[in-house]
C-alpha positions in Angstrom: 207.1 220.1 143.5 204.3 221.9 145.3 202.2 224.4 143.5 202.8 228.1 143.8 200.1 229.5 146.2 198.4 232.8 145.1 196.1 234.4 147.6 193.7 237.2 146.6 191.9 239.5 149.0 188.6 240.8 147.7 186.2 239.5 145.1 185.3 242.6 143.2 186.7 243.7 139.8 190.4 243.3 140.7 190.0 240.0 142.4 187.8 238.6 139.6 190.3 239.7 136.9 193.2 238.3 138.8 191.6 234.8 138.8 190.8 235.1 135.1 194.4 236.1 134.3 196.0 233.5 136.5 194.0 230.7 134.9 194.7 231.8 131.4 198.5 232.3 131.9 199.7 229.6 134.4 199.0 225.9 134.8 200.5 225.0 138.1 199.0 227.3 140.8 196.8 227.0 143.9 194.5 230.0 143.9 192.6 231.1 147.0 190.3 234.1 147.1 188.9 235.5 150.3 185.8 237.8 150.3 184.6 239.4 153.6 181.0 239.8 152.3 178.5 237.1 152.0 177.6 237.9 148.4 180.1 237.4 145.6 180.5 239.8 143.9 177.8 242.5 143.7 178.3 245.3 141.2 177.3 248.5 142.9 177.6 250.3 139.6 174.6 248.3 138.5 172.5 249.2 141.4 170.5 251.9 139.7 169.5 249.5 136.9 168.3 247.0 139.6 166.4 249.7 141.5 164.6 250.7 138.2 163.8 247.0 137.3 166.1 247.0 134.3 168.0 243.8 135.2 167.2 240.1 135.0 167.4 239.5 138.7 169.3 241.0 141.7 171.2 237.7 141.9 172.7 238.5 138.5 174.0 241.9 139.3 177.5 240.6 140.0 180.8 239.9 138.3 180.8 236.2 138.9 179.5 233.4 141.1 181.8 231.1 143.0 180.4 228.3 140.8 181.8 230.0 137.7 185.2 228.7 138.7 184.8 224.9 139.2 188.5 224.2 138.7 190.0 222.1 141.5 192.8 224.6 142.1 190.5 227.6 142.6 189.1 228.2 146.1 186.6 231.1 146.6 185.6 231.6 150.2 183.0 234.3 150.9 182.3 235.4 154.5 186.0 235.2 155.3 187.8 238.3 156.4 191.6 238.6 156.1 192.7 240.5 159.2 196.5 240.4 159.1 199.6 239.9 156.9 202.6 238.2 158.4 205.3 239.1 155.9 208.1 237.3 157.6 206.6 233.8 157.1 204.4 234.9 154.2 201.0 234.0 155.7 197.7 235.8 156.2 195.4 235.5 159.1 191.8 234.8 158.2 188.5 234.8 160.2 185.5 232.8 159.2 182.7 235.3 159.9 180.1 232.6 160.5 182.0 230.6 163.0 184.5 233.2 164.2 187.2 230.6 163.7 190.6 232.1 162.9 193.3 230.3 160.8 196.5 231.0 158.9 196.8 230.7 155.1 200.3 230.6 153.5 201.0 232.4 150.3 203.8 232.7 147.7 202.2 235.7 146.1 199.5 237.9 147.7 197.3 240.3 145.6 195.3 242.9 147.6 192.1 244.1 146.1 190.4 245.1 149.3 188.4 248.0 147.8 186.6 250.8 149.5 183.7 251.2 152.0 181.0 253.9 151.8 181.1 256.8 154.2 178.4 257.5 156.8 178.2 261.1 157.9 179.3 261.5 161.5 176.2 263.4 162.6 173.5 262.7 165.3 170.9 260.3 164.1 173.1 258.3 161.7 171.9 255.1 163.5 168.2 255.8 163.0 166.1 253.3 161.0 165.8 254.1 157.3 169.2 255.8 157.1 170.9 253.7 154.3 174.1 253.5 152.4 174.2 253.2 148.6 176.6 250.3 148.1 176.5 246.5 148.1 173.9 243.8 147.8 172.3 244.1 151.2 171.8 247.9 150.9 170.5 247.5 147.3 167.8 245.1 148.4 166.8 247.3 151.4 166.6 250.4 149.2 164.5 248.6 146.6 162.0 247.5 149.3 161.7 251.1 150.5 161.2 252.5 147.0 158.4 250.0 146.6 156.8 251.0 149.9 154.0 253.5 149.5 154.5 254.7 153.1 157.9 256.1 152.0 157.0 259.4 150.4 160.1 261.7 151.0 163.6 260.5 150.1 166.6 262.6 150.8 169.9 261.7 149.1 173.1 262.9 150.6 175.8 263.4 148.0 175.6 264.7 144.5 178.3 262.5 142.9 177.6 259.6 140.5 176.0 257.4 143.2 173.9 260.2 144.6 172.6 261.2 141.2 171.7 257.5 140.5 169.9 257.3 143.8 168.0 260.5 143.2 166.9 259.5 139.7 165.8 256.0 140.8 163.8 257.5 143.7 162.0 260.0 141.4 161.2 257.2 138.9 159.7 255.3 141.9 157.4 258.3 142.4 159.0 259.7 145.5 159.6 263.3 146.5 163.3 263.7 146.3 165.8 266.2 147.9 169.4 266.1 146.9 171.9 267.6 149.3 175.6 268.1 149.1 178.2 270.4 150.7 179.7 271.2 147.3 178.4 274.0 145.2 177.3 272.0 142.1 175.9 268.6 141.4 178.7 266.4 139.9 181.1 269.3 140.6 184.2 267.1 141.0 183.5 265.4 137.7 182.5 268.2 135.4 183.1 271.9 135.0 180.3 274.4 135.5 179.4 274.7 131.9 178.0 271.2 132.0 176.9 270.9 135.6 174.6 273.9 135.0 172.8 272.0 132.3 172.5 268.9 134.5 171.3 270.8 137.6 168.6 272.3 135.4 167.6 268.8 134.2 167.4 267.5 137.8 165.2 270.4 138.8 163.0 269.9 135.7 162.5 266.3 136.7 161.3 267.3 140.2 164.5 266.8 142.2 164.9 269.5 144.9 168.6 270.3 144.4 170.2 272.0 147.5 173.9 272.6 147.2 176.2 274.2 149.8 174.2 272.2 152.4 175.9 271.5 155.7 174.1 268.6 157.4 173.9 268.8 161.1 171.7 265.9 162.1 169.2 263.2 161.1 166.2 263.6 163.3 163.4 261.3 164.4 162.5 258.9 167.2 163.5 255.5 166.1 162.8 256.2 162.4 164.3 259.1 160.5 161.9 261.9 160.0 164.0 264.8 158.7 167.4 265.9 157.6 168.6 269.1 159.3 171.1 271.5 157.8 172.5 274.7 159.1 169.7 276.6 157.3 166.7 274.2 156.9 165.0 270.9 157.6 163.9 268.4 154.9 161.2 265.8 155.6 162.6 262.4 155.1 161.1 258.9 155.3 164.3 257.5 153.8 167.8 258.8 153.7 170.3 257.4 151.2 173.9 258.3 152.0 176.2 258.6 149.0 178.8 260.8 150.5 181.9 259.2 149.1 184.1 256.3 150.0 187.2 255.5 152.0 189.8 252.7 151.4 189.1 249.5 153.4 192.7 249.5 154.7 192.6 250.0 158.4 193.7 246.3 158.9 196.8 247.1 156.9 198.1 250.0 159.0 201.5 249.4 160.4 202.1 246.6 157.9 201.6 248.0 154.4 202.6 251.5 153.5 199.6 253.8 153.2 199.3 257.5 152.6 197.7 259.9 155.2 194.2 259.1 153.9 194.7 255.3 153.9 195.3 254.6 150.2 197.8 251.9 149.5 201.1 253.0 148.1 202.7 250.9 145.4 205.7 251.3 143.2 205.6 251.6 139.4 205.2 247.8 139.3 202.2 247.8 141.6 204.3 246.2 144.4 203.7 247.2 148.0 206.5 247.7 150.5 206.2 243.9 151.4 207.9 241.3 149.3 205.6 239.3 147.0 202.6 241.5 148.0 200.8 243.5 145.3 197.9 245.8 145.4 195.2 246.7 142.8 191.9 248.5 142.6 190.0 251.1 144.5 192.0 251.1 147.6 195.3 252.0 145.8 196.8 255.1 144.4 196.7 254.6 140.6 199.1 256.2 138.2 197.2 258.8 136.2 198.7 259.4 132.7 197.3 263.0 132.4 198.2 264.0 135.9 201.6 262.3 135.7 201.3 261.1 139.3 199.5 258.6 141.5 196.0 259.6 142.6 192.9 257.8 143.8 190.8 256.5 140.9 188.0 254.2 142.0 186.9 252.6 138.8 186.3 249.0 137.7 188.2 249.7 134.5 191.3 250.7 136.6 191.1 247.7 138.8 190.9 245.3 135.9 193.8 246.8 134.1 196.0 246.8 137.2 195.1 243.1 137.9 195.9 242.2 134.4 199.3 243.8 134.6 200.1 242.3 138.0 199.4 238.8 136.9 201.3 239.2 133.7 204.4 240.0 135.7 203.7 238.1 138.9 206.6 235.7 138.8 209.2 238.1 137.3 212.0 239.1 139.7 212.0 242.5 138.0 209.1 243.2 135.7 210.2 244.1 132.2 208.1 247.2 132.0 206.3 249.4 134.6 202.5 249.7 134.7 201.7 252.2 132.0 199.0 253.9 133.9 195.4 254.8 133.3 193.3 257.7 132.2 190.2 257.4 134.4 187.0 257.5 132.3 183.4 257.2 133.3 179.9 258.0 132.0 176.4 258.6 133.5 172.9 259.4 132.4 171.0 262.1 134.3 167.4 261.3 133.1 167.6 262.0 129.3 171.0 263.7 129.4 174.0 261.5 128.8 177.7 262.4 129.5 181.1 260.8 129.5 184.2 262.3 130.9 187.9 261.2 130.7 191.1 262.4 132.3 191.3 265.7 134.1 188.9 268.6 134.6 189.5 271.9 136.4 188.9 270.4 139.8 191.1 267.3 139.5 193.8 269.2 137.7 194.1 271.7 140.5 194.1 269.0 143.1 196.9 267.2 141.2 198.9 270.4 140.7 198.6 270.4 136.9 198.1 273.5 134.8 195.4 273.3 132.2 193.7 275.4 129.7 190.1 274.6 128.7 187.6 275.1 125.9 183.8 274.6 125.8 182.1 273.9 122.5 178.4 273.7 121.6 177.1 272.6 118.3 174.5 270.4 116.5 175.2 266.7 116.2 174.3 266.5 112.5 174.2 268.9 109.5 172.0 272.0 109.7 169.5 270.7 107.1 168.5 268.0 109.7 165.9 269.5 112.0 165.9 268.9 115.8 162.6 266.9 115.4 164.5 264.4 113.2 167.2 263.7 115.7 169.6 266.7 115.6 170.1 267.7 119.2 172.7 270.1 120.7 175.9 268.5 121.8 178.5 269.9 124.2 182.2 269.2 124.4 184.7 270.3 127.0 188.5 269.9 126.4 191.3 270.3 128.9 194.9 270.6 127.6 198.3 271.8 128.4 198.4 275.5 127.8 201.8 275.4 125.9 202.1 272.0 124.3 198.4 271.5 123.6 198.6 267.9 124.9 195.1 266.8 125.7 194.7 266.1 129.4 190.9 265.7 129.8 187.6 266.1 128.2 183.8 265.5 128.4 180.9 265.2 126.1 177.2 265.7 126.9 173.9 265.5 124.9 170.4 264.1 125.0 171.7 261.9 122.2 173.9 259.1 123.5 177.4 260.4 122.5 179.1 258.7 125.4 181.2 256.5 123.0 183.0 259.7 122.1 184.4 259.5 125.7 186.4 256.5 124.6 187.9 258.5 121.7 188.9 261.2 124.3 190.4 258.5 126.6 192.5 257.1 123.7 193.7 260.6 122.8 194.7 261.3 126.4 196.4 257.9 126.8 198.4 258.4 123.5 199.2 262.0 124.5 197.7 263.5 121.4 197.6 267.3 121.0 194.7 269.5 120.0 196.2 269.6 116.5 196.1 265.8 116.2 192.5 265.7 117.3 191.5 268.5 115.0 192.8 266.6 112.0 191.9 263.0 113.1 190.2 261.0 110.4 186.7 259.9 111.4 183.8 258.7 109.3 181.0 260.9 108.0 177.4 260.0 107.3 174.7 262.7 107.8 172.5 260.2 109.6 175.0 260.2 112.4 177.3 263.2 112.4 178.9 265.9 110.3 181.7 266.2 107.7 184.1 267.2 110.5 183.2 265.0 113.4 182.2 266.3 116.8 185.7 266.0 118.3 187.4 267.4 115.2 185.2 270.5 115.6 185.8 270.8 119.3 189.6 270.7 118.9 189.4 273.2 116.0 187.3 275.5 118.2 189.9 275.2 121.0 192.6 276.2 118.5 190.6 279.3 117.6 189.6 278.3 114.1 186.5 279.7 112.4 183.5 277.4 113.0 182.5 275.0 110.3 178.9 275.7 109.3 177.6 272.5 107.8 
């Protein structure tokens, strides 16, 4: 009897996890993974560490190397683009990018992990030299070279989300004059509410970043090399432009075959199946089921892709999966110079976009007891909680401090996933040791504050 053939499209987090799960759960499979890029598989979320010389080597900033899977039944082909699915005969059409040869690959099960591509602003001058994107191995090495080039003095970053903030910080640490532009009104405004973004915008300014929000970019100007970024109100000198203006699903090749929403995200059912038989989809290009939102929304995170791939492989050969995919919370963290934050679930922006009503609370306190001075490691910490206004179910939250409290984001994620209420978090049993925290832990105090209780003073 011939082996079942599993084909995977995309070698990032979802594709990597799919191979790991397939090898650990099944013995008699033929596994083939196709990756369009030449480099398998660069972790763009590690790009800032590479730009700041905080990694072993750029070749190591990846999930895996093809040689990590020496098994005879695993075939990893980079530089191969899957261009078409033929559902009737269960094959995919593949092009070898180096030779332009096209061939057909049969499958019994197909897992799509095609991911996203960065957006380039559709403005004049986008094709000028030194207008870069902030994603992938090739762009990472190009940006690194420019940050090390003394002729590059002015860097303009387009986009004030996670990637843009990382680009701005890496550029400042490289000694460049940095301008940060975005059309939104606050840096990180889609991730955090104003109480926290105000603190982070101040930090960026203190560190020498020229923060310009509500900036509508009209053109990149220059002869062959970019020289400035023009907005409707100003012009900013620029030897290098780093575009971090969001991403879009890499799904144009699926149109007319796989069901997509109006923006191109792959639609799946509660079992992560597409409309095609034996074709599943995971990762950044899909609509993921959000537990706090109670619906499918785009959540482009490595953690989401891995959990989805794990679920798909667990149930890959079941005619009807025993249980649906339980969903995800959506959690992330970032450092903005010496400020560290983590966020989980919904905030005011994402709740409104998902049509979910939330109440919120903002809490500020000291990390440790009052008898520990700031000079001895007792900084201010900030907690934002989002919850259902009637049931008090926790739907989102964020923590921020110069002390690394980001692990508290995992506590919030678990509380959201388990659908805890403010009352549950207010009473939750955490450790106390004055070298680390207070008798009521940080999240206890934040929940008590949200419930209107009198503040605990020690």
